[in-house]
Backbone as ProteinMPNN parsed JSONL, in Angstrom:
{"seq_chain_A": "MVVNSNTIRAKNRTARWLTEAFQPPVVVSIQLLVSPLTEDGFPGTMVYGALAAVFVCVLPLILLLVLVRLGKVTDHHVSDRKQRAPVLLMALGSILAGLLVLEAAGAPRSVVAMVLAVVGGVVVLAAVSPFWKMSGHAAAISCSTVIAVLMLGPAWAPLLLLVPAVGWSRVVLRAHTVAQVVAGSLFGGVVMAGIWWMLQGLMAP", "coords_chain_A": {"N_chain_A": [[0.757, -1.338, -0.217], [1.852, 1.232, 0.683], [4.0, 1.671, -1.135], [2.272, 1.666, -3.251], [0.685, 4.131, -2.74], [3.026, 5.96, -2.547], [3.657, 5.834, -5.382], [1.416, 6.926, -6.88], [1.038, 9.361, -5.843], [3.593, 10.471, -6.882], [3.157, 10.094, -9.522], [0.584, 11.853, -9.934], [1.991, 14.252, -9.115], [3.809, 14.644, -11.543], [2.032, 14.596, -13.497], [0.793, 17.044, -12.481], [2.673, 19.128, -12.961], [3.286, 18.809, -15.827], [0.895, 19.644, -16.487], [1.089, 22.679, -15.813], [3.399, 23.515, -16.599], [3.196, 23.502, -19.392], [0.649, 24.553, -20.083], [-1.96, 26.433, -21.903], [-1.478, 29.302, -22.149], [1.586, 29.842, -21.66], [2.156, 27.797, -23.612], [1.112, 28.949, -26.298], [2.473, 31.386, -26.012], [5.058, 31.339, -26.254], [5.129, 29.831, -28.861], [4.218, 32.087, -30.305], [6.12, 33.76, -29.888], [8.463, 32.446, -31.312], [7.249, 32.389, -34.355], [7.814, 34.173, -36.188], [9.814, 32.952, -37.072], [10.958, 31.94, -39.729], [10.89, 33.744, -41.468], [12.194, 36.943, -43.032], [14.422, 39.173, -40.919], [14.055, 37.913, -38.792], [16.297, 37.579, -35.498], [14.968, 39.875, -34.783], [12.321, 40.436, -35.564], [10.841, 38.935, -33.305], [10.022, 40.891, -31.387], [7.509, 41.395, -32.279], [6.106, 39.002, -32.064], [6.198, 38.896, -29.27], [4.538, 41.29, -28.729], [2.096, 40.064, -29.68], [1.764, 38.002, -27.968], [0.936, 39.718, -25.632], [-1.514, 40.409, -26.348], [-2.674, 38.084, -26.581], [-2.009, 36.304, -24.636], [-1.324, 37.178, -22.162], [-2.506, 39.496, -21.165], [-5.118, 38.567, -21.242], [-4.834, 36.408, -19.351], [-3.972, 37.703, -17.218], [-6.335, 39.088, -16.572], [-8.141, 36.751, -16.197], [-7.022, 35.922, -14.023], [-7.601, 37.658, -11.737], [-10.46, 37.613, -11.783], [-10.267, 35.089, -10.706], [-9.651, 35.412, -7.908], [-11.431, 37.247, -7.14], [-13.483, 35.579, -6.98], [-14.937, 34.701, -8.955], [-14.409, 33.045, -10.953], [-13.783, 29.504, -10.722], [-10.507, 28.452, -10.626], [-7.248, 29.092, -12.332], [-7.106, 27.389, -14.499], [-9.892, 27.078, -15.318], [-11.959, 25.086, -14.517], [-14.377, 24.501, -14.267], [-16.834, 23.854, -16.466], [-19.012, 25.565, -17.221], [-18.307, 28.154, -16.872], [-16.396, 28.803, -19.154], [-16.931, 29.608, -21.564], [-17.844, 32.287, -21.258], [-15.153, 33.484, -20.145], [-13.436, 32.756, -22.404], [-14.419, 34.048, -24.259], [-13.947, 36.726, -23.258], [-11.295, 36.466, -23.594], [-11.123, 36.621, -26.445], [-11.673, 39.116, -27.103], [-9.405, 40.506, -26.481], [-7.852, 39.329, -28.112], [-8.447, 40.034, -30.426], [-8.295, 42.834, -30.225], [-5.712, 42.852, -30.359], [-4.976, 41.974, -32.357], [-5.555, 44.261, -34.35], [-3.967, 46.084, -33.325], [-1.136, 44.723, -34.04], [-1.796, 44.802, -36.657], [-1.565, 47.542, -37.561], [1.007, 48.144, -36.729], [2.384, 46.535, -38.369], [3.288, 43.966, -38.345], [4.771, 40.806, -39.054], [3.484, 38.379, -41.414], [3.386, 35.835, -40.428], [3.407, 35.939, -37.698], [0.643, 37.219, -37.478], [-0.888, 35.333, -38.995], [-0.723, 33.139, -37.15], [-1.951, 34.137, -34.874], [-4.661, 34.593, -35.734], [-4.997, 31.942, -36.059], [-5.469, 31.068, -33.61], [-7.472, 32.638, -32.902], [-9.514, 31.216, -34.494], [-9.37, 28.715, -32.905], [-10.176, 29.59, -30.322], [-12.878, 30.798, -30.635], [-14.046, 28.135, -31.28], [-13.661, 26.563, -29.201], [-15.348, 27.991, -27.297], [-17.263, 28.179, -28.344], [-18.123, 25.322, -27.824], [-17.964, 24.704, -25.281], [-20.193, 25.057, -23.63], [-21.309, 22.7, -23.719], [-19.495, 20.609, -23.868], [-16.64, 19.723, -22.526], [-13.802, 19.886, -23.87], [-10.372, 19.752, -24.258], [-8.675, 22.138, -23.764], [-5.728, 22.539, -22.959], [-4.704, 20.266, -24.689], [-5.535, 20.872, -27.028], [-3.702, 23.205, -27.343], [-1.284, 22.327, -27.214], [-0.893, 20.72, -29.293], [-1.523, 22.17, -31.376], [0.706, 24.105, -31.439], [3.062, 22.251, -31.366], [2.806, 20.638, -33.97], [2.519, 22.743, -35.473], [5.304, 23.672, -35.001], [6.831, 21.58, -36.24], [6.187, 21.725, -39.02], [7.259, 24.494, -39.462], [9.943, 24.095, -38.849], [11.219, 21.516, -39.645], [11.125, 17.771, -39.912], [13.198, 16.974, -38.292], [12.179, 18.132, -35.968], [10.411, 16.768, -35.19], [10.207, 15.245, -32.666], [9.289, 16.747, -30.69], [6.301, 16.49, -30.717], [5.774, 14.686, -28.899], [5.097, 15.775, -26.712], [2.474, 16.137, -26.842], [0.957, 13.487, -25.98], [1.968, 13.334, -23.46], [1.066, 15.661, -22.174], [-1.759, 15.404, -22.588], [-2.173, 13.06, -21.031], [-1.658, 13.892, -18.411], [-3.571, 15.482, -18.23], [-5.707, 13.901, -18.03], [-4.793, 12.224, -15.804], [-5.342, 13.941, -13.788], [-8.023, 14.259, -13.662], [-9.401, 16.175, -15.133], [-9.994, 16.211, -17.533], [-11.615, 13.709, -19.711], [-10.75, 10.874, -21.206], [-11.708, 10.953, -24.019], [-12.08, 13.6, -24.397], [-9.486, 14.784, -24.586], [-8.533, 13.598, -26.746], [-10.014, 14.79, -28.825], [-9.36, 17.608, -28.152], [-6.407, 17.396, -28.837], [-6.816, 16.412, -31.39], [-8.254, 18.948, -32.899], [-6.688, 20.861, -32.289], [-3.983, 20.128, -33.69], [-4.791, 19.466, -36.113], [-6.974, 21.111, -37.134], [-6.436, 23.864, -36.072], [-3.718, 24.333, -36.78], [-3.653, 23.837, -39.188], [-5.423, 25.961, -40.099], [-3.509, 27.817, -39.802], [-1.433, 27.153, -41.424], [-2.835, 27.306, -43.932], [-3.329, 30.218, -43.908], [-0.637, 30.98, -43.978], [0.133, 30.389, -46.438], [-1.973, 31.793, -48.251], [-1.49, 34.389, -47.337], [1.031, 34.862, -48.411], [3.521, 36.843, -50.011]], "CA_chain_A": [[0.047, -0.041, -0.392], [2.914, 2.501, 0.918], [4.597, 1.714, -2.519], [1.267, 2.142, -4.267], [0.233, 5.242, -2.483], [3.94, 6.954, -3.56], [3.433, 5.74, -6.85], [0.218, 7.685, -6.729], [1.852, 10.955, -5.457], [4.342, 10.909, -7.9], [2.165, 10.185, -10.743], [-0.056, 13.044, -9.77], [3.09, 15.624, -9.139], [4.254, 15.01, -12.441], [0.722, 15.17, -14.265], [0.603, 18.636, -12.263], [3.861, 19.777, -13.277], [2.882, 18.866, -16.978], [-0.308, 20.701, -16.812], [1.238, 23.967, -15.506], [4.771, 23.893, -17.441], [2.565, 23.384, -20.768], [-0.722, 25.321, -19.968], [-2.173, 27.033, -22.938], [-0.774, 30.707, -22.322], [2.694, 29.411, -21.74], [2.497, 27.245, -24.955], [1.116, 29.81, -26.917], [3.283, 32.447, -25.899], [6.469, 30.595, -26.963], [4.931, 29.656, -30.47], [3.854, 33.334, -30.984], [7.673, 34.575, -30.109], [9.089, 31.953, -32.872], [6.376, 32.451, -35.331], [8.456, 34.743, -37.375], [11.283, 32.307, -37.384], [11.257, 31.432, -41.239], [11.022, 35.095, -42.365], [13.493, 37.625, -42.607], [14.591, 39.818, -40.01], [14.419, 37.187, -37.483], [15.294, 37.281, -34.274], [14.306, 41.064, -34.624], [10.976, 40.332, -35.499], [10.491, 38.435, -32.166], [8.896, 41.833, -30.832], [5.772, 41.325, -32.873], [5.593, 38.041, -31.465], [5.99, 39.527, -28.002], [3.547, 41.915, -28.84], [0.986, 39.435, -29.793], [1.837, 37.582, -27.081], [0.708, 40.438, -24.615], [-2.884, 40.57, -26.122], [-3.377, 36.563, -26.938], [-2.034, 35.281, -23.357], [-0.727, 37.992, -20.929], [-3.779, 40.385, -20.663], [-6.414, 37.696, -20.711], [-4.351, 35.95, -18.039], [-4.24, 38.605, -15.734], [-8.059, 39.361, -16.186], [-8.536, 35.501, -15.56], [-6.74, 35.518, -12.263], [-8.456, 38.452, -11.169], [-11.463, 37.144, -11.595], [-10.39, 34.149, -9.822], [-9.067, 36.077, -6.937], [-12.755, 37.684, -6.951], [-14.261, 34.228, -6.948], [-16.27, 34.62, -9.993], [-14.015, 31.724, -11.69], [-13.007, 28.535, -10.005], [-9.193, 28.293, -10.743], [-6.629, 29.527, -13.493], [-7.458, 26.584, -15.737], [-11.3, 27.232, -15.889], [-12.262, 23.785, -14.554], [-16.071, 24.459, -14.435], [-17.1, 23.948, -17.736], [-19.889, 26.907, -17.629], [-17.415, 29.396, -16.791], [-15.458, 28.524, -19.642], [-17.15, 30.206, -22.796], [-17.526, 33.894, -20.881], [-13.645, 33.744, -20.265], [-12.902, 32.639, -23.572], [-15.067, 35.48, -24.868], [-13.255, 37.786, -22.902], [-9.912, 36.504, -24.251], [-11.373, 37.118, -27.631], [-11.92, 40.257, -27.366], [-8.414, 41.07, -26.273], [-7.004, 38.875, -29.214], [-9.138, 40.951, -31.795], [-7.793, 44.249, -29.917], [-4.174, 42.72, -30.682], [-4.702, 41.72, -34.116], [-5.58, 45.726, -34.851], [-2.646, 46.674, -32.836], [-0.291, 44.031, -34.702], [-1.828, 45.072, -38.254], [-0.786, 48.857, -37.5], [2.386, 47.881, -36.405], [2.981, 46.112, -39.622], [3.495, 42.754, -38.163], [4.876, 39.814, -40.033], [2.317, 37.45, -41.762], [3.287, 34.347, -39.763], [2.483, 36.375, -36.52], [-0.619, 37.553, -37.922], [-1.468, 34.208, -39.217], [-0.737, 32.369, -35.98], [-3.007, 34.969, -34.267], [-5.776, 34.056, -36.489], [-5.329, 30.364, -35.866], [-5.842, 30.938, -32.027], [-9.025, 32.844, -32.62], [-10.077, 29.978, -34.546], [-9.456, 27.679, -31.395], [-10.995, 30.35, -29.243], [-14.382, 30.367, -31.111], [-14.882, 26.921, -31.428], [-13.737, 26.002, -27.956], [-16.153, 28.928, -26.488], [-19.012, 27.074, -28.763], [-18.235, 23.909, -27.57], [-17.763, 24.829, -23.651], [-21.562, 24.91, -22.759], [-22.078, 21.45, -23.933], [-18.546, 19.845, -23.712], [-15.223, 20.434, -21.997], [-12.822, 19.963, -24.921], [-9.233, 19.964, -23.512], [-7.473, 23.616, -24.195], [-4.404, 22.035, -22.995], [-4.555, 19.414, -25.569], [-5.666, 21.924, -28.392], [-2.714, 24.128, -27.775], [0.462, 21.817, -27.205], [-0.797, 19.838, -30.451], [-1.356, 22.773, -32.57], [1.991, 24.601, -31.45], [4.299, 21.343, -31.689], [2.533, 20.454, -35.027], [3.376, 23.979, -36.422], [6.656, 23.802, -35.02], [7.422, 20.54, -37.156], [5.994, 22.375, -40.185], [8.266, 25.472, -39.686], [11.441, 23.583, -38.784], [11.206, 20.449, -40.321], [11.156, 16.601, -39.605], [13.941, 16.556, -36.935], [11.389, 18.738, -34.424], [9.149, 15.786, -34.68], [9.984, 14.453, -31.197], [8.241, 17.68, -29.956], [4.88, 15.625, -30.942], [5.864, 13.379, -27.998], [4.403, 16.397, -25.767], [1.322, 15.962, -26.794], [0.415, 12.67, -25.56], [2.331, 13.69, -22.2], [0.178, 16.88, -21.658], [-3.118, 14.771, -22.381], [-2.203, 12.03, -19.73], [-1.501, 14.774, -17.446], [-5.338, 16.142, -18.032], [-6.677, 12.586, -17.71], [-4.548, 11.694, -14.62], [-5.796, 14.747, -12.857], [-9.541, 14.036, -13.599], [-9.944, 17.578, -15.664], [-10.856, 15.798, -18.493], [-11.584, 12.618, -20.091], [-9.709, 10.572, -22.764], [-12.53, 11.346, -25.474], [-12.075, 15.166, -24.453], [-7.85, 15.179, -24.702], [-8.199, 13.238, -28.062], [-10.389, 15.796, -29.339], [-8.527, 18.75, -28.103], [-5.504, 17.199, -29.764], [-6.855, 16.451, -33.286], [-8.477, 19.903, -33.127], [-5.4, 21.749, -32.316], [-3.08, 19.701, -34.365], [-5.337, 19.353, -37.338], [-8.057, 22.557, -37.172], [-5.894, 25.173, -35.91], [-2.553, 24.133, -37.535], [-4.684, 23.81, -40.581], [-5.765, 27.461, -40.123], [-2.126, 28.733, -39.807], [-0.654, 26.64, -42.833], [-3.43, 27.964, -45.19], [-3.133, 31.442, -44.093], [0.644, 31.092, -44.31], [-0.119, 30.461, -48.05], [-2.715, 32.983, -48.67], [-0.712, 35.795, -46.894], [2.459, 35.216, -48.835], [3.731, 38.045, -51.161]], "C_chain_A": [[0.857, 1.269, -0.15], [3.456, 2.603, -0.432], [3.476, 2.329, -3.837], [0.73, 3.865, -3.868], [1.659, 6.324, -2.872], [3.775, 6.999, -4.806], [2.467, 6.546, -7.21], [0.615, 9.277, -6.716], [2.5, 11.131, -6.453], [4.104, 11.024, -8.898], [1.509, 11.81, -10.883], [0.855, 14.522, -9.728], [3.434, 15.844, -10.669], [3.336, 15.363, -13.623], [0.721, 16.54, -13.738], [1.778, 19.447, -12.915], [3.54, 20.124, -14.714], [1.818, 19.825, -17.491], [0.065, 22.24, -16.622], [2.267, 24.5, -16.389], [3.934, 24.182, -18.847], [1.166, 23.712, -20.755], [-0.733, 26.112, -21.071], [-1.369, 28.597, -22.771], [0.839, 30.596, -22.579], [3.18, 28.768, -23.057], [2.571, 28.244, -26.182], [1.955, 31.074, -27.147], [4.545, 32.386, -26.494], [6.042, 30.326, -28.44], [4.79, 31.101, -31.125], [5.22, 34.149, -31.178], [8.532, 33.944, -31.513], [8.411, 32.083, -34.075], [6.991, 32.946, -36.765], [9.564, 34.239, -37.773], [11.93, 32.207, -38.577], [11.096, 33.007, -42.056], [12.034, 35.863, -42.137], [13.23, 38.589, -41.832], [14.555, 39.323, -38.571], [15.933, 37.224, -36.913], [14.632, 38.912, -33.881], [12.659, 41.116, -34.531], [9.919, 39.596, -34.412], [9.78, 39.559, -31.261], [7.694, 41.72, -31.079], [5.473, 40.303, -32.235], [5.241, 37.961, -29.926], [4.855, 40.183, -27.783], [2.377, 40.998, -28.665], [0.825, 38.616, -28.56], [0.974, 38.115, -25.586], [-0.96, 40.571, -24.796], [-3.48, 39.259, -26.348], [-3.346, 36.011, -25.285], [-2.055, 36.071, -22.381], [-2.046, 38.552, -20.418], [-5.093, 39.479, -20.24], [-6.283, 36.713, -19.3], [-4.496, 36.28, -16.731], [-5.523, 38.927, -15.862], [-8.592, 38.008, -15.65], [-8.04, 35.273, -13.954], [-7.213, 36.477, -11.393], [-9.872, 38.085, -11.054], [-11.605, 35.474, -11.089], [-9.999, 34.512, -8.345], [-10.625, 36.766, -6.49], [-13.426, 36.827, -6.517], [-15.266, 33.933, -7.935], [-15.603, 33.344, -11.097], [-13.213, 30.469, -10.389], [-11.427, 28.276, -9.636], [-8.841, 29.005, -12.172], [-6.736, 28.518, -14.871], [-9.025, 26.458, -16.065], [-11.887, 25.928, -15.825], [-13.578, 23.581, -14.619], [-16.415, 24.98, -15.795], [-18.328, 24.958, -18.034], [-19.509, 27.858, -17.496], [-16.77, 29.623, -17.893], [-15.84, 29.649, -21.041], [-17.169, 31.758, -22.321], [-15.966, 34.28, -21.015], [-13.168, 33.52, -21.471], [-13.528, 33.852, -24.599], [-14.165, 36.662, -24.561], [-11.609, 37.822, -23.423], [-10.175, 36.726, -25.939], [-11.135, 38.484, -28.164], [-10.559, 41.297, -27.209], [-7.491, 40.935, -27.461], [-7.492, 39.907, -30.212], [-8.488, 42.316, -31.665], [-6.342, 44.006, -30.7], [-3.985, 42.653, -32.041], [-4.648, 43.427, -34.717], [-4.169, 46.281, -34.658], [-1.33, 46.195, -33.556], [-0.432, 44.586, -36.277], [-1.045, 46.812, -38.491], [0.363, 48.752, -37.232], [3.212, 47.235, -37.941], [3.871, 44.838, -39.489], [3.822, 41.547, -39.389], [4.203, 38.751, -40.168], [2.117, 36.083, -40.944], [2.831, 34.881, -38.518], [1.07, 36.411, -36.277], [-1.223, 36.077, -38.01], [-1.811, 32.881, -37.794], [-1.799, 33.069, -35.004], [-4.269, 34.599, -34.472], [-6.042, 32.706, -36.278], [-5.862, 30.197, -34.245], [-7.175, 31.694, -32.255], [-9.792, 31.913, -33.497], [-10.38, 28.954, -33.47], [-10.349, 28.449, -30.54], [-12.554, 30.274, -29.513], [-14.78, 29.139, -30.678], [-15.073, 26.376, -30.019], [-14.966, 27.046, -27.132], [-17.62, 28.335, -26.832], [-19.166, 26.232, -28.098], [-18.465, 23.995, -25.818], [-19.285, 24.545, -23.115], [-21.841, 23.377, -22.651], [-20.884, 20.34, -23.625], [-17.415, 20.174, -23.473], [-14.415, 19.797, -22.689], [-11.324, 20.497, -24.25], [-8.618, 21.299, -24.242], [-5.993, 23.25, -24.331], [-3.879, 21.149, -24.068], [-4.368, 20.365, -26.876], [-4.046, 22.795, -28.478], [-1.477, 23.7, -27.972], [0.112, 20.892, -28.609], [-0.629, 20.971, -31.581], [0.159, 23.699, -32.597], [2.985, 23.458, -31.963], [3.965, 20.636, -33.338], [3.051, 21.674, -36.014], [4.791, 24.197, -36.467], [7.408, 22.678, -36.046], [7.512, 21.417, -38.516], [6.932, 23.592, -40.29], [9.439, 25.081, -39.746], [11.864, 22.227, -39.493], [11.265, 19.046, -39.672], [11.884, 16.387, -38.283], [13.628, 17.294, -35.863], [10.664, 17.677, -34.233], [9.231, 15.096, -33.269], [9.308, 15.436, -30.246], [6.978, 17.1, -29.742], [4.692, 14.705, -29.62], [5.001, 14.391, -26.556], [3.017, 16.206, -25.649], [0.434, 14.888, -26.187], [0.799, 12.873, -23.666], [1.567, 14.806, -21.451], [-1.316, 16.3, -21.564], [-3.407, 14.01, -21.539], [-2.244, 12.737, -18.951], [-2.915, 15.392, -17.02], [-6.072, 15.002, -17.44], [-6.339, 12.071, -16.218], [-5.305, 12.782, -13.459], [-7.294, 15.066, -13.035], [-9.782, 15.602, -14.318], [-10.706, 17.32, -16.929], [-10.917, 14.213, -18.958], [-10.777, 12.112, -21.227], [-10.082, 11.152, -23.968], [-11.889, 12.988, -25.671], [-10.698, 15.496, -24.93], [-7.961, 14.901, -26.279], [-8.783, 14.563, -28.758], [-9.769, 17.151, -29.585], [-7.314, 18.334, -29.183], [-5.558, 17.183, -31.263], [-7.347, 17.87, -33.719], [-7.503, 20.885, -33.156], [-4.331, 21.408, -33.347], [-3.443, 19.752, -35.737], [-6.005, 20.874, -37.923], [-6.869, 23.774, -37.129], [-4.373, 25.175, -36.739], [-2.825, 24.131, -39.034], [-4.597, 25.302, -40.813], [-4.557, 28.187, -40.608], [-1.49, 28.313, -41.325], [-1.394, 27.002, -43.838], [-3.276, 29.129, -45.186], [-1.761, 31.98, -44.162], [0.51, 31.336, -46.122], [-0.751, 31.382, -48.676], [-2.071, 34.302, -48.473], [0.483, 36.211, -47.663], [2.44, 36.21, -49.866], [3.86, 37.528, -52.481]], "O_chain_A": [[0.54, 2.3, -0.744], [3.37, 3.723, -0.937], [3.667, 3.03, -4.83], [0.443, 4.662, -4.762], [1.422, 7.395, -3.431], [3.732, 8.069, -5.412], [2.816, 7.072, -8.267], [0.419, 10.122, -7.59], [2.087, 12.048, -7.163], [4.622, 11.941, -9.535], [1.845, 12.685, -11.682], [0.489, 15.604, -10.188], [3.393, 16.984, -11.131], [3.635, 16.149, -14.522], [0.637, 17.378, -14.636], [1.5, 20.551, -13.384], [3.467, 21.303, -15.06], [1.808, 20.534, -18.498], [-0.613, 23.059, -17.243], [2.201, 25.621, -16.893], [4.157, 25.283, -19.349], [0.459, 23.051, -21.516], [0.35, 26.594, -21.401], [-0.512, 28.779, -23.636], [1.352, 31.159, -23.546], [4.267, 29.027, -23.573], [3.556, 28.434, -26.896], [2.09, 31.659, -28.222], [5.034, 33.296, -27.163], [6.863, 30.736, -29.26], [5.165, 31.315, -32.278], [5.501, 34.901, -32.111], [9.053, 34.586, -32.425], [9.136, 31.839, -35.04], [6.848, 32.499, -37.903], [10.297, 34.762, -38.613], [13.151, 32.322, -38.69], [11.241, 33.121, -43.273], [12.795, 35.647, -41.194], [12.089, 39.05, -41.795], [14.854, 39.919, -37.536], [16.826, 36.939, -37.71], [13.94, 39.112, -32.882], [11.959, 41.67, -33.683], [8.69, 39.586, -34.484], [8.976, 39.165, -30.416], [6.809, 41.905, -30.244], [4.412, 40.446, -31.626], [4.364, 37.27, -29.407], [4.123, 39.874, -26.843], [1.691, 41.078, -27.646], [-0.315, 38.545, -28.101], [0.513, 37.375, -24.718], [-1.694, 40.774, -23.829], [-4.708, 39.178, -26.334], [-4.3, 35.457, -24.738], [-2.871, 35.763, -21.512], [-2.594, 38.133, -19.399], [-5.837, 39.615, -19.269], [-7.154, 36.377, -18.498], [-4.859, 35.731, -15.69], [-5.928, 39.11, -14.715], [-9.418, 38.034, -14.738], [-8.562, 34.645, -13.033], [-7.257, 36.158, -10.205], [-10.401, 38.372, -9.98], [-12.633, 34.797, -11.073], [-10.132, 33.561, -7.575], [-10.857, 36.708, -5.282], [-14.128, 37.131, -5.552], [-16.204, 33.143, -7.829], [-16.325, 32.814, -11.941], [-12.374, 30.666, -9.51], [-11.11, 27.935, -8.497], [-9.681, 29.402, -12.979], [-6.486, 28.871, -16.023], [-9.379, 25.773, -17.024], [-12.352, 25.472, -16.87], [-13.992, 22.494, -15.023], [-16.333, 26.142, -16.195], [-18.585, 25.116, -19.227], [-20.195, 28.782, -17.934], [-16.365, 30.785, -17.918], [-14.974, 30.434, -21.427], [-16.493, 32.521, -23.011], [-15.551, 35.152, -21.778], [-12.22, 34.271, -21.7], [-12.953, 34.358, -25.563], [-13.717, 37.43, -25.412], [-10.901, 38.814, -23.596], [-9.183, 37.03, -26.602], [-10.622, 38.877, -29.212], [-10.517, 42.461, -27.607], [-6.679, 41.767, -27.866], [-6.641, 40.605, -30.764], [-8.145, 42.95, -32.662], [-5.9, 44.818, -31.513], [-3.085, 43.135, -32.728], [-3.736, 43.762, -35.473], [-3.425, 46.776, -35.505], [-0.441, 47.028, -33.732], [0.542, 44.779, -37.005], [-0.226, 47.137, -39.35], [0.949, 49.708, -37.742], [4.336, 47.493, -38.372], [4.857, 44.59, -40.182], [3.184, 41.458, -40.439], [4.158, 37.998, -39.196], [1.082, 35.429, -40.818], [1.8, 34.353, -38.1], [0.419, 35.921, -35.354], [-1.994, 35.687, -37.134], [-2.741, 32.095, -37.608], [-2.5, 32.298, -34.349], [-5.002, 34.289, -33.533], [-7.197, 32.279, -36.3], [-6.565, 29.269, -33.845], [-8.099, 31.187, -31.62], [-10.965, 31.831, -33.132], [-11.489, 28.472, -33.244], [-11.308, 27.861, -30.041], [-13.344, 29.765, -28.718], [-15.681, 28.97, -29.856], [-16.116, 25.883, -29.59], [-15.441, 26.472, -26.152], [-18.617, 28.105, -26.149], [-20.276, 26.09, -27.587], [-19.228, 23.196, -25.275], [-19.441, 23.782, -22.161], [-22.461, 22.866, -21.718], [-21.229, 19.25, -23.17], [-16.96, 21.038, -24.222], [-14.101, 18.777, -22.076], [-11.252, 21.629, -23.774], [-8.107, 21.209, -25.358], [-5.233, 23.466, -25.275], [-2.69, 21.236, -24.375], [-3.346, 20.539, -27.541], [-3.406, 22.943, -29.519], [-0.632, 24.293, -28.642], [1.105, 20.276, -28.994], [0.162, 20.848, -32.516], [0.684, 23.954, -33.681], [3.692, 23.713, -32.938], [4.931, 20.111, -33.893], [3.765, 21.578, -37.012], [5.445, 24.669, -37.397], [8.486, 22.955, -36.572], [8.575, 21.763, -39.033], [7.452, 23.682, -41.402], [10.167, 25.571, -40.608], [13.036, 22.098, -39.847], [11.554, 19.231, -38.49], [11.386, 15.78, -37.335], [14.369, 17.339, -34.881], [10.196, 17.518, -33.106], [8.284, 14.432, -32.848], [8.826, 15.068, -29.175], [6.502, 17.171, -28.609], [3.647, 14.11, -29.354], [4.435, 13.835, -25.615], [2.422, 16.118, -24.575], [-0.717, 15.189, -25.871], [-0.01, 12.583, -22.785], [1.481, 14.813, -20.222], [-2.041, 16.633, -20.626], [-4.551, 13.95, -21.088], [-3.194, 12.387, -18.25], [-3.298, 15.7, -15.892], [-6.896, 15.104, -16.532], [-7.207, 11.605, -15.48], [-5.756, 12.363, -12.393], [-7.746, 16.108, -12.559], [-10.649, 16.201, -13.682], [-11.7, 17.92, -17.338], [-10.084, 13.497, -18.402], [-10.224, 12.836, -22.056], [-9.342, 11.688, -24.794], [-11.394, 13.469, -26.69], [-10.614, 16.466, -25.682], [-7.577, 15.762, -27.07], [-7.976, 15.363, -29.233], [-9.631, 17.731, -30.662], [-7.273, 18.895, -30.278], [-4.792, 17.664, -32.099], [-6.983, 18.196, -34.849], [-7.5, 21.733, -34.048], [-3.762, 22.356, -33.888], [-2.588, 20.043, -36.573], [-5.608, 21.539, -38.879], [-6.54, 24.448, -38.105], [-4.052, 26.22, -37.305], [-2.009, 24.486, -39.884], [-3.805, 25.803, -41.611], [-4.528, 28.969, -41.559], [-1.147, 29.131, -42.178], [-0.755, 27.101, -44.886], [-3.042, 29.598, -46.3], [-1.566, 33.18, -44.359], [0.788, 32.338, -46.781], [-0.224, 31.882, -49.669], [-2.105, 35.196, -49.319], [0.951, 37.348, -47.713], [1.433, 36.413, -50.544], [4.02, 38.293, -53.431]]}, "name": "protein", "num_of_chains": 1, "seq": "MVVNSNTIRAKNRTARWLTEAFQPPVVVSIQLLVSPLTEDGFPGTMVYGALAAVFVCVLPLILLLVLVRLGKVTDHHVSDRKQRAPVLLMALGSILAGLLVLEAAGAPRSVVAMVLAVVGGVVVLAAVSPFWKMSGHAAAISCSTVIAVLMLGPAWAPLLLLVPAVGWSRVVLRAHTVAQVVAGSLFGGVVMAGIWWMLQGLMAP"}
C-alpha cells in the first residue's frame, strides 16, 4: 500500500507539473515568439511575437487571475465548464484588439497567421464549452508542436511527444476524459494548425 500510495503521489506530481508547465498561455506565448522564425528579420521580429503574446496570452491571463481572486471563476484552468465560454469570449476581445495593433504595427504575416489560428481555436472552444469540455491544454500543445514541425522540419518531430504527455496529465488529474483530450489534440493539430498553414499560403507575398 505504501508503494502504491507513493506511486500515485509521484504520478500526480508529474501530471500537475506537465499541466502547469505546458498550460495554454505558456505554450501559445512561446509559439508566438518564434512564429516569425522563417521570415526575414528574425530574431528582431520577435518583438511582434511578444506584442502578440501580450494580447493573446498575458492580458487574458491577468484578467482571469483577477476573476479567480474575486471568486468569479474556480481556478486559472477554468475547471468549471460553464465558466469557460465567458472567459474565452473575454480573451477573444483582447486577441481581436491585438490583431488591430499588430496590423497597425506592420507585423509579419506569420505572426498574424498564428494569432488568427488562435482566434479560430478560441471561437470553437467557446462554442463547444457550454456542452462539452474539450481540452484546451491538448489543443494548444498539439497546435504548437505541429506548427513547429511544419516550420522547422522533421528533425523537430520529437516535440510531438509532448501531446500525449500533456494529454495524459489532464486525464490523470481528472480534468478531462480521454475523449476530450483526443478531441482537443485533433482540433489543435489538424484544424488550428491547418488554419495557420492555409493562411501562411494565402498571405504570402
